[in-house]
N, C-alpha and C positions, 0 to 999 in steps of 0.2 A: 557800475553798481549803482543801484536806485534804491532808495528808502523812501517810503512814502508815509507820512503821518496825517492822521484825521483828527478831527477835533476831539480831545480828551474829555471825558465825562465821569471818570472814577477817580478815587484817591486811594493811595495805599497807606499804610500805617505811618510812613513818615511824612505824610502830607503831599506827597508828589502824585501827579496825574498818573493813573494806571493805564498802560496801552498793551494789550496783549501782543505776544511776540509771534508772529507768523514768519515761517520759512517758506518762500515761494520758489518753486523750481519745476523744471520739466522732468520727464521720465529719465532723461540722461544724467541728471544730477543725483548723487547720493545723499538725499535728504535724510533718511534714516541714519546714516552714518554722523551726519552734521548734528542730528538731534542728539545722538549718544554722546558726542563730544561735548555738547552744551551740558547735557545733564552731569556728565563727570565733573565739568568745571563748576557746578553749582555746589557739588560736595555730596557725600553719602547719606546726610541726615535729613535731607529733604524728603518730606511726604510726598508721594506721588499718587495722583488719581489719573483716570482716563485709560487710553488703550494705545496698543501698538498693532498695526496691521502687518503681518508677516506674510511674504510668499515664500512656501518651504520648497525643498527640493522636488523636482519633477519626478514622475513615475516613469517606468519604461515606455508609456505612450506619450510622453512630452506634457503631460498634464501636470500643473503645479498647483497645489492646494493653498488657498489663502486663508489664514486664520486670523481673528481678533483676539488678542490677549490683553489682561490687566497690564497697566503700565509698571506695575510692581507686583511681584508674587508669582506664583507657578504658572507656567505655561502649559496648558493640557489642551491636547486636539480632541474636540468631540463635535458631534453634529449641531450642537448649540453654538459654536463658535465658528464653525466653517462657513466663511463668506463666500466662497465660490472657487472657481478654477481658472488657471490662466495657461493658455498655450498659444504660442507664437504671436504674442502681445495681444491677444483677444482673450476676453474674460466672459465666463457665465457667473451670475450674480445670483446669491440667495439672499432677498431683500429681508425676509424674515429674520435672518440671523443678525442683520444690522440693528433692525428695530429691537429684538430680543436683548441685544448687548448695549441699547442706549442707557441703561441704567448706569454703566461705567462712567459716562458723562454727568448723568443727573445727580450722582452721588457725591460730587467733587464739592469740598469745603474750603473756605478761605485760609486753612491752616497749612496748605501745600500748594502743589503746583499741578494744574490739569494739563496733562499730555493728551494731544490728539495726533497720532501719526499714523495714518494721513488721512487728509479730507480729499477726496478725489471724485472721478465720475461715478464710481460704485456707490459710495456714500451718499451721493446726492440724490439717489432714487429711492431712498427709504425714509418716509415721512416722519415717523418718530425721531429717527436719528437726526435728520436735518433740523427739526424743532429743538432737539436737545443741544446742538452745535449753536444754534443762533440764541437760546436761552442763555448759554454758558458765556457767550459774548457779552451779554449784558450784566453778568455777575461780576463781583470784584475778586473772585478767585483768579489768580494770574494763570494765563494760558501761555503754553509753547505748543505750537501746532506746525505741521508739515501740510502745505496746502499745494496742490498740482496747479501749474501755470497754464491751464487750458481755458477756453471760452465756454464755460457752462454757466447758465444764470445764478445758480446756487452758489458756485465757487466765486463769482464776481461779487455776490452778496457778501460772503465771508472777508474776502479781500478788501472791499471797500467799507467794511464796518467801522463807524466812527471810534471804536476802542481798539482798533487794530493797528499795529506798526508792522508794515510788511518790508522784510529783508529778502531781495531777490538773489538767490543762489544760482550760480553758473558753474559749468564745469572747469572754469578758470579762475574764480574769485573767492574759493572757498577759504583759503589761508587769510587773505586780505580781511574778508568779511566776518570771520569768526570772532575775533576779539570785540568788534563793534556789536554783535548780537549778544555775545555773552555779557558784556557791559550793561547792555539795555535790560536783559533778562534779570540779571542781579539787582539792578535798580528796582524792578518791578517786584523782586521777592523781599525787598526790604521790610522787616516787620512780620514776615511770613514764618510761622513754626513756633 
């Protein structure tokens, strides 16, 4: 289990350095389930901003649609939030949908938690979306993000950001890692709400 801290530059309401919480893992790890557990551990009254990327059930041809939903609120499937399709571990991407939905990141305020689940190769190709992620990393709104552990320059930039604390999730360490990540996240939420 590897935790990497970079130089903190932000302060939360309690006067502690704010380090955004990044859960890093491969495709084999259940990062979305880990994020769900963390959100449950933070309590029901936490205001959520941001998004969740969800691969839905595949159709009869094996194509699974991928939608981007608000982190809280209704999950509606429209052409506006259809990110692409996945079949046999290969995806087609609708970059315009990523950029059209970057507002979900841009609207985040310090009175809640910005959830970005996930940041991966598809997201890295959309200019406005990339800019929104990097701008959010500079702000004081606490972040909980799932980031793919693959070598892509944009993802490396996010993982090495000075305001990021990275927790590396594997298929074996989830139970051991969870209380550490939850404690860190709760400390970052001190004074939020």
